[in-house]
MDAnalysis code that builds the backbone (N, CA, C; Angstrom):
import MDAnalysis as mda
import numpy as np

u = mda.Universe.empty(216, n_residues=72, atom_resindex=np.repeat(np.arange(72), 3), trajectory=True)
u.add_TopologyAttr("name", ["N", "CA", "C"] * 72)
u.add_TopologyAttr("resid", np.arange(1, 73))
u.add_TopologyAttr("resname", ["UNK", "UNK", "UNK", "UNK", "UNK", "UNK", "UNK", "UNK", "UNK", "UNK", "UNK", "UNK", "UNK", "UNK", "UNK", "UNK", "UNK", "UNK", "UNK", "UNK", "UNK", "UNK", "UNK", "UNK", "UNK", "UNK", "UNK", "UNK", "UNK", "UNK", "UNK", "UNK", "UNK", "UNK", "UNK", "UNK", "UNK", "UNK", "UNK", "UNK", "UNK", "UNK", "UNK", "UNK", "UNK", "UNK", "UNK", "UNK", "UNK", "UNK", "UNK", "UNK", "UNK", "UNK", "UNK", "UNK", "UNK", "UNK", "UNK", "UNK", "UNK", "UNK", "UNK", "UNK", "UNK", "UNK", "UNK", "UNK", "UNK", "UNK", "UNK", "UNK"])
u.atoms.positions = np.array([
    [158.386, 155.162, 254.075],
    [157.058, 155.260, 254.598],
    [156.063, 155.196, 253.442],
    [154.999, 154.464, 253.639],
    [153.935, 154.325, 252.639],
    [152.726, 155.137, 253.091],
    [152.023, 155.671, 252.142],
    [150.769, 156.382, 252.415],
    [149.628, 155.561, 251.842],
    [148.531, 155.496, 252.581],
    [147.347, 154.769, 252.147],
    [146.123, 155.662, 252.360],
    [145.042, 155.322, 251.701],
    [143.781, 156.014, 251.981],
    [142.865, 155.033, 252.705],
    [141.992, 155.585, 253.515],
    [141.097, 154.774, 254.339],
    [139.668, 155.151, 253.995],
    [138.838, 154.152, 253.772],
    [137.456, 154.366, 253.378],
    [136.574, 154.527, 254.618],
    [136.478, 155.768, 255.121],
    [135.596, 156.087, 256.234],
    [134.829, 157.353, 255.870],
    [133.674, 157.519, 256.503],
    [132.892, 158.713, 256.205],
    [133.330, 159.877, 257.096],
    [132.749, 161.022, 256.864],
    [133.140, 162.237, 257.587],
    [132.928, 162.105, 259.089],
    [131.797, 161.532, 259.486],
    [131.507, 161.354, 260.911],
    [132.540, 160.457, 261.580],
    [132.888, 159.365, 260.920],
    [133.891, 158.444, 261.472],
    [135.245, 159.134, 261.591],
    [135.603, 159.900, 260.562],
    [136.875, 160.615, 260.611],
    [136.877, 161.634, 261.756],
    [135.801, 162.381, 261.899],
    [135.742, 163.396, 262.949],
    [135.867, 162.768, 264.335],
    [135.215, 161.622, 264.531],
    [135.322, 160.938, 265.835],
    [136.741, 160.436, 266.056],
    [137.351, 159.872, 265.025],
    [138.733, 159.409, 265.138],
    [139.656, 160.580, 265.444],
    [139.421, 161.697, 264.795],
    [140.223, 162.908, 265.037],
    [140.040, 163.388, 266.474],
    [138.820, 163.337, 266.994],
    [138.566, 163.715, 268.391],
    [139.364, 162.828, 269.347],
    [139.350, 161.525, 269.082],
    [140.103, 160.589, 269.928],
    [141.589, 160.913, 269.868],
    [142.080, 161.149, 268.674],
    [143.495, 161.493, 268.518],
    [143.819, 162.779, 269.272],
    [142.968, 163.779, 269.123],
    [143.200, 165.060, 269.804],
    [143.159, 164.904, 271.322],
    [142.246, 164.072, 271.822],
    [142.148, 163.827, 273.265],
    [143.447, 163.256, 273.827],
    [144.174, 162.525, 272.980],
    [145.418, 161.886, 273.421],
    [146.658, 162.585, 272.869],
    [146.418, 163.731, 272.214],
    [147.510, 164.554, 271.700],
    [148.416, 163.803, 270.719],
    [147.771, 163.019, 269.836],
    [148.498, 162.289, 268.790],
    [147.799, 162.521, 267.458],
    [148.450, 162.139, 266.378],
    [147.865, 162.245, 265.053],
    [147.066, 160.983, 264.735],
    [146.064, 161.141, 263.898],
    [145.256, 160.005, 263.435],
    [146.158, 158.950, 262.803],
    [147.112, 159.401, 261.999],
    [147.998, 158.449, 261.317],
    [148.801, 157.613, 262.306],
    [149.113, 158.164, 263.456],
    [149.859, 157.413, 264.467],
    [148.999, 156.286, 265.044],
    [147.736, 156.595, 265.325],
    [146.822, 155.568, 265.844],
    [146.710, 154.413, 264.861],
    [146.451, 154.744, 263.598],
    [146.294, 153.694, 262.587],
    [147.596, 152.944, 262.355],
    [148.703, 153.658, 262.361],
    [150.009, 153.025, 262.165],
    [150.338, 152.031, 263.265],
    [150.019, 152.388, 264.503],
    [150.295, 151.479, 265.618],
    [149.451, 150.215, 265.501],
    [148.184, 150.374, 265.083],
    [147.349, 149.188, 264.900],
    [147.933, 148.278, 263.826],
    [148.349, 148.855, 262.720],
    [148.921, 148.065, 261.629],
    [150.183, 147.356, 262.096],
    [151.033, 148.034, 262.823],
    [152.263, 147.401, 263.338],
    [151.940, 146.185, 264.184],
    [150.910, 146.311, 265.018],
    [150.512, 145.165, 265.845],
    [149.903, 144.055, 264.998],
    [149.071, 144.411, 264.036],
    [148.417, 143.414, 263.193],
    [149.424, 142.597, 262.391],
    [150.467, 143.231, 261.887],
    [151.440, 142.516, 261.052],
    [152.632, 141.999, 261.853],
    [152.553, 142.124, 263.164],
    [153.611, 141.633, 264.068],
    [154.967, 142.257, 263.733],
    [154.953, 143.556, 263.512],
    [156.168, 144.297, 263.204],
    [157.126, 144.287, 264.394],
    [158.401, 144.443, 264.101],
    [159.390, 144.604, 265.167],
    [159.099, 145.873, 265.965],
    [158.319, 146.783, 265.383],
    [157.956, 148.028, 266.068],
    [156.574, 147.938, 266.726],
    [156.087, 146.717, 266.956],
    [154.769, 146.552, 267.575],
    [154.839, 146.954, 269.050],
    [153.671, 146.954, 269.682],
    [153.565, 147.397, 271.076],
    [153.610, 146.251, 272.075],
    [153.932, 145.069, 271.630],
    [154.037, 143.939, 272.543],
    [153.120, 142.791, 272.159],
    [153.313, 141.668, 272.834],
    [152.602, 140.451, 272.459],
    [151.096, 140.548, 272.703],
    [150.677, 141.180, 273.790],
    [149.240, 141.321, 274.039],
    [148.589, 142.151, 272.950],
    [149.219, 143.258, 272.582],
    [148.669, 144.131, 271.559],
    [148.606, 143.423, 270.208],
    [149.637, 142.635, 269.892],
    [149.617, 141.861, 268.652],
    [148.454, 140.884, 268.659],
    [148.235, 140.233, 269.782],
    [147.132, 139.270, 269.891],
    [145.786, 139.965, 269.762],
    [145.619, 141.107, 270.417],
    [144.356, 141.848, 270.321],
    [144.092, 142.301, 268.887],
    [145.123, 142.760, 268.199],
    [144.961, 143.195, 266.805],
    [144.543, 142.011, 265.939],
    [145.169, 140.861, 266.133],
    [144.809, 139.660, 265.379],
    [143.380, 139.229, 265.704],
    [143.043, 139.250, 266.991],
    [141.685, 138.867, 267.399],
    [140.646, 139.789, 266.779],
    [140.913, 141.081, 266.792],
    [139.976, 142.036, 266.202],
    [139.805, 141.755, 264.710],
    [140.897, 141.558, 264.021],
    [140.836, 141.291, 262.585],
    [140.012, 140.035, 262.300],
    [140.223, 138.997, 263.091],
    [139.460, 137.759, 262.906],
    [137.973, 137.978, 263.174],
    [137.638, 138.770, 264.181],
    [136.240, 139.019, 264.543],
    [135.506, 139.835, 263.494],
    [136.192, 140.643, 262.714],
    [135.537, 141.478, 261.711],
    [135.154, 140.685, 260.472],
    [135.598, 139.473, 260.367],
    [135.341, 138.601, 259.215],
    [136.102, 139.031, 257.973],
    [136.904, 140.076, 258.041],
    [137.681, 140.494, 256.881],
    [138.719, 139.452, 256.496],
    [139.127, 138.633, 257.442],
    [140.148, 137.634, 257.160],
    [139.683, 136.595, 256.146],
    [138.373, 136.415, 256.005],
    [137.880, 135.431, 255.033],
    [136.828, 135.994, 254.088],
    [136.241, 137.144, 254.407],
    [135.139, 137.678, 253.625],
    [135.493, 137.909, 252.156],
    [136.685, 138.423, 251.898],
    [137.085, 138.748, 250.539],
    [138.216, 137.848, 250.071],
    [138.334, 136.697, 250.636],
    [139.451, 135.801, 250.378],
    [139.656, 135.522, 248.891],
    [138.588, 135.281, 248.144],
    [138.711, 134.917, 246.740],
    [138.503, 136.097, 245.788],
    [138.343, 137.293, 246.340],
    [138.133, 138.470, 245.508],
    [139.342, 139.377, 245.585],
    [139.558, 140.095, 244.534],
    [140.625, 141.087, 244.536],
    [140.071, 142.361, 245.168],
    [140.720, 142.822, 246.223],
    [140.283, 144.020, 246.926],
    [141.287, 145.122, 246.673],
    [140.781, 146.262, 246.256],
    [141.672, 147.389, 245.962],
    [141.509, 148.435, 247.024],
])
């Protein structure tokens, strides 16, 4: 298992935590499931979810915004 840090502010984290608590899951589980769908993992949630994750990523412009820059 890998650990990563996420660049969000306190308000964003608190809202994410509220959503997680409402569904009785951990924040890391929510983010992990999204990543599994985005990378088309064998542990993904299905073809629709993989497509939605890809569509979301494309809509955020992150797929090309930093293409030629090194992002840490």
